[in-house]
DRENRODREN-882872 format. One record per atom (N, C-alpha, C): x, y, z. Coordinates in steps of 0.02 Angstrom, whole numbers, padded with zeros to 5 digits, always signed. Example, Ala and Ser with C-alpha at 12.3 -4.5 7.8 and 13.67 -1.06 7.14 Angstrom:
residues 2
+00660-00284+00390;+00615-00225+00390;+00660-00165+00390;+00642-00112+00354;+00684-00053+00357;+00645+00002+00394;
***
This chain:
residues 369
-01375+01102-02570;-01362+01168-02543;-01426+01210-02547;-01428+01266-02511;-01488+01306-02507;-01483+01372-02544;-01541+01400-02560;-01541+01465-02593;-01607+01500-02578;-01607+01566-02586;-01668+01606-02574;-01680+01648-02637;-01741+01640-02664;-01759+01676-02726;-01811+01730-02708;-01796+01791-02730;-01841+01847-02718;-01891+01851-02776;-01956+01857-02759;-02007+01860-02812;-02062+01908-02792;-02096+01933-02843;-02151+01980-02832;-02216+01944-02846;-02262+01947-02798;-02326+01912-02805;-02384+01959-02788;-02444+01942-02814;-02503+01981-02801;-02535+01955-02737;-02545+01999-02690;-02575+01979-02626;-02631+02027-02609;-02694+02004-02621;-02752+02047-02608;-02754+02108-02652;-02732+02099-02715;-02733+02154-02762;-02674+02200-02756;-02625+02180-02717;-02566+02222-02707;-02503+02181-02719;-02456+02210-02755;-02394+02175-02769;-02348+02179-02707;-02328+02122-02685;-02283+02120-02627;-02223+02074-02643;-02171+02082-02604;-02110+02042-02613;-02114+01979-02570;-02098+01923-02601;-02098+01859-02564;-02031+01826-02574;-02010+01786-02524;-01945+01752-02526;-01956+01677-02522;-01935+01643-02576;-01942+01570-02577;-01873+01538-02562;-01872+01499-02507;-01810+01465-02488;-01810+01394-02515;-01756+01372-02544;-01750+01305-02573;-01691+01269-02540;-01700+01203-02527;-01646+01161-02503;-01640+01102-02550;-01583+01094-02582;-01571+01037-02626;-01507+01004-02603;-01512+00940-02585;-01454+00902-02562;-01458+00832-02592;-01403+00810-02619;-01401+00744-02652;-01423+00690-02604;-01469+00648-02626;-01492+00593-02586;-01552+00610-02543;-01575+00673-02545;-01632+00694-02504;-01684+00728-02547;-01745+00725-02524;-01800+00757-02560;-01793+00833-02554;-01800+00868-02611;-01794+00941-02610;-01850+00971-02569;-01835+01027-02536;-01885+01062-02494;-01886+01136-02513;-01944+01166-02506;-01949+01238-02519;-02006+01267-02477;-02000+01330-02460;-02053+01363-02422;-02047+01438-02434;-02105+01471-02437;-02107+01543-02451;-02120+01584-02388;-02089+01644-02386;-02096+01689-02328;-02101+01760-02354;-02133+01802-02316;-02138+01872-02334;-02084+01913-02298;-02039+01877-02264;-01983+01909-02230;-01919+01872-02248;-01869+01910-02269;-01805+01879-02288;-01773+01845-02228;-01780+01874-02168;-01750+01846-02107;-01781+01778-02091;-01849+01773-02100;-01883+01709-02087;-01861+01656-02137;-01853+01675-02200;-01831+01628-02251;-01760+01603-02236;-01717+01649-02214;-01648+01631-02199;-01644+01584-02138;-01686+01597-02087;-01687+01554-02028;-01712+01484-02045;-01766+01481-02087;-01793+01415-02106;-01741+01376-02146;-01706+01411-02191;-01655+01378-02232;-01599+01350-02189;-01578+01389-02140;-01525+01366-02095;-01546+01303-02057;-01607+01302-02032;-01632+01244-01994;-01641+01183-02040;-01666+01195-02100;-01676+01139-02147;-01610+01107-02167;-01559+01148-02179;-01494+01122-02196;-01464+01082-02138;-01475+01108-02077;-01450+01073-02018;-01485+01005-02010;-01551+01004-02021;-01589+00942-02016;-01565+00891-02068;-01552+00915-02128;-01529+00871-02181;-01460+00842-02165;-01417+00885-02137;-01350+00862-02118;-01354+00810-02063;-01398+00822-02015;-01406+00774-01959;-01433+00708-01985;-01481+00713-02032;-01510+00651-02060;-01455+00612-02097;-01411+00648-02130;-01356+00616-02165;-01310+00580-02115;-01295+00614-02060;-01253+00584-02008;-01287+00523-01977;-01353+00528-01967;-01390+00472-01938;-01387+00411-01984;-01392+00424-02050;-01388+00369-02098;-01319+00336-02096;-01268+00375-02079;-01200+00348-02073;-01190+00310-02007;-01237+00318-01961;-01231+00284-01897;-01193+00323-01845;-01181+00387-01856;-01142+00428-01809;-01175+00432-01741;-01242+00433-01740;-01278+00440-01677;-01296+00372-01646;-01277+00317-01678;-01291+00252-01650;-01254+00244-01584;-01288+00218-01533;-01259+00213-01466;-01192+00177-01467;-01188+00121-01503;-01126+00083-01504;-01069+00123-01535;-01084+00164-01586;-01033+00206-01618;-01008+00260-01570;-01055+00290-01533;-01037+00342-01484;-00996+00311-01428;-01016+00251-01406;-00979+00217-01352;-00908+00200-01374;-00900+00180-01436;-00834+00164-01462;-00790+00226-01465;-00819+00282-01487;-00782+00345-01490;-00764+00369-01420;-00812+00362-01374;-00801+00382-01304;-00742+00343-01274;-00739+00278-01286;-00687+00236-01257;-00618+00254-01284;-00615+00281-01345;-00551+00298-01377;-00529+00369-01361;-00574+00410-01335;-00558+00481-01322;-00527+00489-01253;-00472+00527-01247;-00441+00539-01181;-00492+00567-01132;-00493+00544-01070;-00543+00567-01021;-00532+00640-01002;-00587+00672-00985;-00584+00741-00959;-00637+00747-00905;-00646+00806-00879;-00693+00816-00824;-00762+00790-00843;-00788+00745-00801;-00854+00718-00812;-00855+00652-00851;-00796+00633-00879;-00795+00571-00919;-00742+00522-00895;-00713+00535-00837;-00657+00494-00813;-00679+00426-00786;-00737+00423-00753;-00757+00360-00722;-00798+00318-00771;-00769+00263-00791;-00807+00214-00831;-00767+00150-00833;-00802+00096-00848;-00771+00030-00851;-00793-00005-00916;-00747-00040-00949;-00766-00076-01010;-00822-00126-00998;-00822-00158-00939;-00875-00206-00922;-00943-00171-00919;-00944-00113-00886;-01007-00075-00881;-01030-00053-00950;-00983-00027-00989;-01001-00002-01055;-01027-00059-01099;-00999-00118-01090;-01021-00176-01128;-01094-00192-01114;-01114-00186-01051;-01184-00200-01033;-01231-00150-01068;-01213-00086-01065;-01257-00035-01095;-01259-00042-01171;-01205-00065-01202;-01207-00078-01274;-01253-00135-01291;-01257-00185-01246;-01305-00240-01256;-01376-00213-01255;-01388-00163-01213;-01456-00136-01205;-01474-00088-01262;-01427-00044-01281;-01444+00011-01327;-01403+00013-01391;-01364-00040-01405;-01315-00039-01459;-01337-00008-01524;-01394-00028-01551;-01415-00004-01617;-01459+00058-01614;-01475+00080-01553;-01520+00137-01546;-01485+00203-01562;-01522+00252-01587;-01497+00320-01593;-01492+00347-01522;-01433+00373-01503;-01422+00395-01434;-01469+00450-01414;-01493+00490-01463;-01539+00544-01447;-01607+00519-01424;-01624+00457-01442;-01691+00430-01426;-01694+00394-01358;-01636+00387-01325;-01635+00350-01262;-01662+00395-01206;-01713+00371-01171;-01746+00411-01120;-01732+00383-01050;-01754+00420-01000;-01747+00398-00931;-01784+00332-00920;-01841+00323-00954;-01879+00261-00947;-01838+00202-00973;-01805+00212-01030;-01762+00158-01058;-01708+00139-01008;-01677+00190-00979;-01621+00178-00932;-01646+00143-00869;-01703+00165-00843;-01731+00135-00782;-01750+00062-00793;-01776+00047-00852;-01793-00023-00867;-01730-00066-00870;-01678-00041-00902;-01615-00078-00907;-01581-00083-00839;-01590-00033-00797;-01561-00034-00730;-01595-00088-00688;-01662-00095-00696;-01699-00147-00661;-01675-00216-00683;-01663-00224-00748;-01638-00288-00773;-01569-00303-00746;-01530-00251-00737;-01462-00260-00710;-01463-00286-00639;-01513-00266-00600;-01516-00285-00530;-01529-00360-00520;-01557-00393-00570;-01568-00466-00563;-01514-00506-00600;-01467-00469-00630;-01412-00502-00665;-01364-00533-00614;-01339-00593-00628;-01294-00627-00582;-01222-00600-00588;-01189-00597-00532;-01119-00573-00531;-01075-00623-00570;-01032-00596-00612;-00984-00637-00648;-00914-00624-00621;-00876-00677-00613;-00808-00672-00588;-00759-00699-00641;-00705-00663-00650;-00653-00685-00696;-00600-00723-00656;-00587-00785-00674;-00538-00825-00639;-00468-00802-00658;-00418-00827-00622;-00349-00809-00636;-00329-00829-00707;-00358-00883-00732;-00342-00907-00799;-00380-00868-00854;-00423-00821-00832;-00459-00780-00880;-00529-00803-00897;-00551-00859-00867;-00619-00885-00881;-00671-00844-00841;-00731-00838-00870;-00786-00803-00838;-00832-00854-00804;-00842-00846-00739;-00886-00890-00702;-00944-00850-00673;-01004-00875-00682;-01063-00842-00655;-01079-00869-00586;-01089-00823-00538;-01106-00843-00471;-01183-00844-00464;-01206-00861-00404;-01278-00861-00391;-01300-00796-00358;-01253-00750-00348;-01268-00688-00312;-01286-00633-00362;-01343-00598-00351;-01360-00543-00396;-01315-00483-00385;-01311-00440-00434;-01269-00380-00430;-01296-00335-00374;-01252-00308-00334;-01272-00265-00278;-01293-00196-00303;-01327-00159-00259;-01348-00091-00277;-01288-00046-00291;-01235-00055-00251;-01176-00013-00261;-01143-00027-00328;-01142-00090-00348;-01114-00108-00414;-01158-00080-00470;-01223-00085-00462;-01270-00058-00512;-01259+00017-00520;-01246+00051-00464;-01233+00123-00467;-01169+00139-00505;-01119+00093-00501;-01057+00103-00538;-01071+00096-00614;-01115+00049-00632;-01135+00042-00702;-01168+00107-00726;-01211+00135-00683;-01247+00196-00700;-01199+00254-00708;-01147+00256-00665;-01097+00310-00670;-01060+00306-00736;-01044+00246-00759;-01011+00238-00823;-01054+00264-00880;-01119+00249-00877;-01166+00273-00928;-01171+00349-00926;-01171+00377-00866;-01175+00449-00859;-01113+00483-00889;-01054+00451-00881;-00993+00478-00911;-00999+00480-00987;-01028+00427-01015;-01037+00424-01087;-01083+00479-01111;-01137+00491-01074;-01184+00544-01094;-01152+00613-01085;-01108+00621-01035;-01071+00684-01028;-01029+00697-01090;-00997+00644-01113;-00956+00649-01174;-00999+00668-01234;-01056+00634-01242;-01101+00647-01298;-01128+00718-01296;-01142+00742-01236;-01168+00810-01228;-01115+00861-01248;-01054+00851-01224;-00999+00897-01241;-00985+00896-01316;-00993+00838-01348;-00979+00832-01420;-01037+00857-01463;-01093+00876-01433;-01151+00900-01471;-01192+00845-01503;-01181+00782-01479;-01219+00726-01508;-01288+00719-01477;-01297+00747-01417;-01363+00748-01386;-01376+00819-01359;-01439+00836-01350;-01457+00903-01326;-01470+00904-01251;-01484+00845-01222;-01497+00843-01149;-01473+00776-01122;-01452+00779-01059;-01426+00720-01023;-01485+00684-00990;-01498+00621-01010;-01558+00586-00984;-01551+00559-00913;-01493+00568-00881;-01483+00543-00814;-01482+00599-00762;-01450+00654-00780;-01439+00708-00731;-01505+00741-00709;-01498+00779-00655;-01556+00816-00629;-01606+00771-00596;-01584+00713-00570;-01629+00668-00536;-01675+00629-00581;-01664+00632-00647;-01707+00596-00693;-01702+00520-00684;-01640+00497-00669;-01629+00427-00652;-01596+00426-00584;-01629+00398-00535;-01603+00400-00467;-01556+00341-00453;-01505+00356-00414;-01460+00303-00392;-01496+00256-00344;-01475+00195-00342;-01503+00146-00296;-01475+00157-00226;-01515+00140-00176;-01491+00145-00107;-01441+00090-00093;-01382+00110-00072;-01329+00061-00060;-01327+00040+00013;-01311-00024+00023;-01301-00049+00091;-01231-00032+00115;-01217-00049+00178;-01151-00034+00205;-01097-00081+00179;-01119-00138+00149;-01070-00186+00124;-01032-00219+00180;-00975-00246+00164;-00933-00279+00214;-00900-00227+00258;-00902-00238+00323;-00875-00189+00369;-00819-00217+00413;-00801-00280+00404;-00751-00311+00448;-00682-00281+00438;-00653-00259+00494;-00585-00235+00496;-00547-00280+00544;-00492-00306+00522;-00453-00352+00564;-00416-00315+00620;-00417-00344+00679;-00376-00318+00733;-00304-00341+00724;-00259-00311+00761;-00189-00332+00757;-00181-00405+00778;-00219-00424+00829;-00216-00493+00854;-00242-00542+00801;-00295-00523+00764;-00322-00565+00711;-00273-00570+00652;-00240-00515+00636;-00189-00517+00584;-00134-00566+00602;-00111-00563+00664;-00057-00607+00687;-00079-00680+00684;-00142-00695+00702;-00166-00763+00700;-00168-00789+00628;-00191-00748+00583;-00195-00769+00512;-00125-00781+00484;-00079-00736+00497;-00011-00744+00471;+00023-00805+00501;+00011-00817+00566;+00041-00875+00599;+00017-00940+00567;-00048-00944+00552;-00075-01004+00520;-00052-01009+00448;-00044-00951+00415;-00020-00952+00346;+00051-00979+00343;+00091-00963+00393;+00161-00988+00396;+00163-01064+00405;+00109-01094+00432;+00105-01166+00441;+00073-01199+00380;+00055-01160+00331;+00019-01186+00273;+00062-01234+00232;+00028-01278+00195;+00062-01324+00150;+00091-01287+00090;+00070-01225+00080;+00097-01183+00026;+00135-01126+00059;+00202-01129+00064;+00242-01081+00100;+00231-01007+00083;+00219-00988+00020;+00211-00917+00004;+00147-00885+00032;+00103-00924+00063;+00040-00896+00087;+00051-00839+00137;+00101-00846+00181;+00114-00794+00231;+00137-00730+00197;+00180-00736+00147;+00203-00677+00109;+00144-00645+00073;+00100-00686+00045;+00041-00659+00010;-00001-00617+00058;-00013-00643+00118;-00053-00606+00167;-00019-00541+00189;+00047-00545+00200;+00083-00485+00221;+00079-00430+00167;+00085-00451+00105;+00079-00403+00050;+00009-00373+00048;-00042-00414+00057;-00111-00390+00055;-00124-00341+00112;-00097-00354+00170;-00110-00312+00229;-00069-00247+00228;-00014-00246+00192;+00028-00186+00192;+00023-00145+00128;-00015-00169+00079;-00024-00130+00017;-00097-00116+00002;-00143-00156+00031;-00214-00148+00014;-00229-00171-00057;-00184-00211-00086;-00194-00235-00155;-00249-00287-00158;-00281-00292-00215;-00332-00344-00226;-00299-00412-00237;-00337-00464-00225;-00312-00532-00235;-00285-00542-00305;-00324-00522-00355;-00304-00533-00425;-00240-00496-00441;-00231-00436-00412;-00171-00397-00425;-00109-00432-00398;-00115-00461-00339;-00058-00495-00308;-00042-00561-00344;-00094-00598-00363;-00082-00662-00396;-00051-00653-00466;-00060-00596-00496;-00030-00583-00562;+00037-00547-00556;+00059-00534-00496;+00122-00497-00486;+00182-00538-00512;+00225-00504-00550;+00284-00536-00579;+00348-00505-00553;+00402-00545-00552;+00466-00521-00527;+00492-00464-00571;+00475-00464-00634;+00496-00410-00679;+00467-00343-00658;+00413-00344-00621;+00379-00282-00600;+00400-00260-00530;+00448-00294-00500;+00468-00279-00431;+00539-00249-00430;+00546-00193-00396;+00611-00161-00386;+00626-00165-00311;+00665-00215-00290;+00679-00225-00219;+00721-00169-00189;+00762-00137-00229;+00804-00082-00203;+00761-00020-00188;+00714-00005-00232;+00670+00052-00220;+00610+00034-00177;+00601-00030-00165;+00545-00058-00125;+00478-00038-00157;+00472-00053-00221;+00412-00038-00260;+00394-00099-00303;+00330-00116-00305;+00305-00166-00351;+00253-00132-00396;+00263-00136-00461;+00219-00102-00508;+00167-00150-00536;+00104-00130-00531;+00050-00169-00561;+00035-00135-00628;+00052-00168-00684;+00043-00135-00750;-00028-00115-00766;-00076-00156-00745;-00146-00140-00759;-00190-00164-00703;-00221-00117-00668;-00264-00133-00612;-00336-00144-00636;-00381-00157-00589;-00452-00165-00605;-00479-00102-00639;-00450-00044-00620;-00472+00019-00649;-00437+00035-00715;-00395-00011-00739;-00361+00000-00802;-00302+00047-00798;-00276+00059-00737;-00222+00106-00728;-00161+00071-00698;-00103+00102-00708;-00041+00076-00679;-00036+00100-00607;-00014+00056-00562;-00009+00075-00491;+00054+00045-00461;+00086+00082-00416;+00145+00058-00380;+00126+00039-00309;+00146-00022-00289;+00134-00045-00221;+00196-00033-00178;+00188-00003-00119;+00245+00007-00075;+00264-00059-00040;+00327-00074-00036;+00350-00135-00003;+00383-00116+00063;+00350-00130+00119;+00380-00116+00184;+00441-00161+00193;+00484-00144+00240;+00548-00179+00246;+00540-00254+00257;+00494-00274+00301;+00485-00345+00315;+00462-00383+00253;+00419-00352+00213;+00395-00383+00151;+00451-00385+00100;+00491-00331+00096;+00547-00330+00049;+00595-00387+00064;+00609-00398+00129;+00655-00451+00148;+00626-00520+00132;+00561-00528+00143;+00528-00592+00128;+00529-00605+00052;+00521-00553+00012;+00524-00560-00060;+00594-00580-00083;+00645-00552-00051;+00714-00570-00068;+00726-00645-00057;+00699-00670+00000;+00707-00741+00016;+00668-00784-00034;+00608-00762-00054;+00566-00800-00101;+00598-00802-00170;+00632-00749-00189;+00662-00746-00255;+00718-00798-00263;+00750-00815-00208;+00806-00864-00211;+00782-00934-00231;+00719-00949-00217;+00693-01016-00234;+00643-01013-00291;+00644-00958-00329;+00598-00950-00385;+00618-00996-00442;+00572-01035-00470;+00589-01079-00527;+00603-01039-00590;+00646-01064-00632;+00663-01031-00694;+00604-01030-00742;+00558-01076-00733;+00502-01083-00779;+00447-01031-00769;+00454-00989-00718;+00400-00941-00705;+00428-00875-00680;+00395-00820-00701;+00411-00753-00676;+00360-00730-00625;+00309-00772-00613;+00257-00755-00564;+00283-00762-00493;+00266-00714-00451;+00286-00719-00380;+00248-00775-00346;+00183-00778-00358;+00141-00829-00327;+00118-00879-00380;+00164-00921-00400;+00152-00968-00455;+00122-01034-00429;+00090-01070-00474;+00063-01136-00459;+00120-01187-00466;+00140-01221-00412;+00196-01268-00416;+00186-01323-00468;+00123-01342-00481;+00110-01394-00531;+00111-01367-00602;+00102-01302-00609;+00102-01270-00675;+00130-01200-00666;+00196-01193-00662;+00228-01129-00644;+00210-01069-00688;+00185-01082-00746;+00166-01027-00790;+00100-00994-00771;+00064-01024-00724;-00001-00997-00702;+00001-00978-00628;-00041-00929-00608;-00044-00909-00537;-00074-00965-00494;-00059-00964-00431;-00085-01013-00384;-00157-00998-00367;-00199-01049-00365;-00268-01042-00341;-00266-01050-00265;-00279-00997-00228;-00269-00998-00155;-00334-01007-00115;-00390-01019-00149;-00455-01021-00115;-00456-01072-00058;-00436-01134-00073;-00438-01187-00022;-00389-01172+00035;-00329-01151+00018;-00278-01135+00069;-00302-01079+00114;-00330-01027+00084;-00355-00970+00122;-00412-00991+00170;-00454-01036+00147;-00508-01061+00190;-00480-01099+00250;-00429-01140+00238;-00399-01178+00293;-00364-01131+00343;-00333-01078+00318;-00301-01029+00362;-00352-00996+00407;-00409-00977+00379;-00463-00946+00419;-00490-00995+00471;-00500-01057+00450;-00527-01107+00496;-00480-01118+00555;-00416-01128+00541;-00367-01142+00594;-00355-01082+00640;-00368-01023+00614;-00360-00963+00656;-00424-00943+00692;-00478-00983+00681;-00542-00969+00714;-00581-00912+00684;-00567-00895+00621;-00599-00837+00589;-00638-00857+00527;-00657-00920+00520;-00693-00942+00461;-00765-00916+00461;-00800-00924+00516;-00870-00901+00522;-00882-00881+00594;-00843-00833+00617;-00845-00814+00688;-00901-00765+00705;-00937-00740+00655;-00991-00693+00668;-01053-00714+00629;-01111-00698+00658;-01175-00721+00628;-01188-00687+00561;-01173-00623+00556;-01185-00586+00494;-01131-00603+00443;-01152-00631+00387;-01104-00652+00336;-01064-00593+00308;-01093-00533+00309;-01058-00474+00284;-01006-00449+00334;-01007-00477+00395;-00960-00455+00446;-00907-00509+00460;-00902-00557+00415;-00852-00609+00424;-00788-00592+00386;-00735-00628+00402;-00671-00616+00370;-00669-00648+00301;-00653-00607+00251;-00641-00630+00183;-00574-00599+00163;-00548-00620+00106;-00484-00594+00085;-00486-00519+00074;-00544-00494+00051;-00551-00422+00039;-00548-00383+00104;-00556-00418+00162;-00549-00384+00227;-00480-00354+00236;-00430-00385+00204;-00362-00357+00209;-00359-00289+00176;-00396-00280+00122;-00397-00215+00087;-00433-00163+00130;-00489-00182+00160;-00525-00137+00205;-00480-00117+00263;-00445-00166+00290;-00402-00155+00349;-00345-00107+00332;-00313-00118+00275;-00257-00075+00256;-00280-00002+00247;-00337+00008+00213;-00362+00076+00202;-00379+00110+00268;-00411+00073+00313;-00430+00101+00377;-00369+00118+00420;-00319+00075+00419;-00258+00089+00458;-00221+00150+00432;-00222+00161+00367;-00191+00220+00339;-00225+00284+00364;-00293+00283+00363;-00331+00341+00386;-00320+00353+00461;-00323+00299+00500;-00314+00305+00572;-00243+00329+00589;-00196+00314+00545;-00127+00335+00557;-00113+00407+00537;-00163+00440+00508;-00154+00511+00492;-00154+00527+00418;-00156+00476+00374;-00158+00490+00302;-00225+00519+00283;-00226+00567+00236;-00290+00591+00212;-00315+00544+00157;-00376+00556+00133;-00406+00510+00086;-00367+00506+00020;-00339+00562-00002;-00301+00561-00064;-00237+00521-00056;-00203+00529+00001;-00143+00490+00014;-00158+00415+00019;-00213+00399+00054;-00232+00328+00061;-00249+00298-00007;-00284+00337-00049;-00303+00312-00116;-00241+00300-00159;-00187+00339-00149;-00126+00329-00186;-00094+00261-00170;-00103+00238-00108;-00076+00174-00087;-00121+00116-00109;-00187+00123-00096;-00233+00067-00108;-00257+00063-00180;-00250+00118-00218;-00270+00116-00288;-00343+00127-00301;-00380+00154-00252;-00450+00171-00264;-00453+00228-00314;-00498+00223-00363;-00499+00271-00417;-00526+00339-00395;-00574+00339-00350;-00601+00401-00325;-00600+00401-00249;-00596+00462-00221;-00596+00468-00148;-00663+00443-00120;-00717+00455-00157;-00783+00433-00134;-00787+00358-00125;-00754+00321-00170;-00754+00248-00164;-00714+00224-00104;-00666+00264-00082;-00624+00246-00025;-00659+00259+00041;-00706+00306+00042;-00736+00327+00105;-00768+00269+00143;-00799+00222+00107;-00834+00168+00142;-00787+00119+00177;-00722+00124+00162;-00673+00080+00195;-00644+00111+00258;-00658+00175+00270;-00626+00209+00326;-00673+00208+00386;-00672+00153+00422;-00718+00142+00478;-00689+00171+00542;-00698+00236+00553;-00674+00266+00615;-00726+00255+00670;-00705+00222+00723;-00750+00208+00779;-00753+00267+00827;-00792+00259+00881;-00800+00312+00930;-00734+00332+00962;-00693+00282+00979;-00628+00297+01011;-00583+00336+00962;-00586+00317+00899;-00545+00352+00849;-00566+00425+00843;-00632+00437+00844;-00657+00505+00837;-00635+00548+00895;-00638+00521+00957;-00617+00557+01016;-00542+00574+01012;-00502+00524+00992;-00429+00536+00986;-00414+00588+00933;-00453+00586+00878;-00443+00634+00824;-00460+00705+00847;-00515+00711+00884;-00535+00776+00910;-00484+00804+00959;-00458+00760+01003;-00406+00781+01051;-00345+00807+01014;-00325+00773+00961;-00263+00789+00927;-00270+00851+00882;-00328+00859+00851;-00334+00911+00801;-00379+00971+00820;-00426+00960+00865;-00476+01012+00877;-00468+01048+00944;-00438+01017+00993;-00431+01051+01057;-00371+01099+01054;-00386+01162+01058;-00335+01214+01049;-00302+01231+01116;-00261+01186+01141;-00225+01199+01204;-00154+01221+01189;-00132+01269+01227;-00064+01295+01220;-00016+01251+01259;
***
């Protein structure tokens, strides 16, 4: 604890009052300093005590990046801290885990961001295994990692653990993102895919595609779908945990509801999965080969030169989001169906063409009586 002692000293042949401030704290070296002003002594004492308290906290590891990250993950989200992913946070803990969070600079972040750009994409299989691909992480994905780190620093700033945010204010710039995949299926292409899926050696493939096209759900979400999570009367399928870590309800259009009713009648007792593996009913079906054959037979396997403009399973998600917007849904309504966490992330899926823009202007902007 600190104290201030008033004393009289000779200064140039004149007796003057001096104030000696002392700081004594168990486990720390005692400090003292003299001032000719009581206000200055009091201010120094306050700062010295604060420094000692912070040093004590540092010794406990309170400012260690990994400790802050752990606290951040456990704290309910609020403005500025909502967007983050455990995968992203895990990467930054690998980079800065033992560092004092106050010492992390823009240079440190930029170096780690550069390392992230050459990191290979990892995919989690349906069985939970992690497989590394040969494709490097895209700029848009790297920006999502950066957004998660920024959320953590927002939390640390609000909590008083740091004095300045090392990312904000243009200190760390986002990477330039490409347009990504832009393929949107036409109605005729959807019909061709479903027709070939109905001829598939795996009968549920057509139902899988219809669900994908009418809900905008991800492949992993559909393959993990269980009958216990489906309410056929309310026409809702609940996904307990999405990629974003949130619960989401999928709408079941009438034709899909009827197809699910038919599928339930032949469901094996050994599995609650909707899309189960016939050879191992307790596990989801691996549809990669079947999906490739469906594309080939429908003439959509490699129908365009640009690989980013070809049909992939994620094209169904793009298509569903775009059809919702074209049908009059706003971005918030579309996000409620597709499960996009932010409206900004949904914008890149809403590919309104020239004809759509003209029709939209006619409907909403021309003020005719």
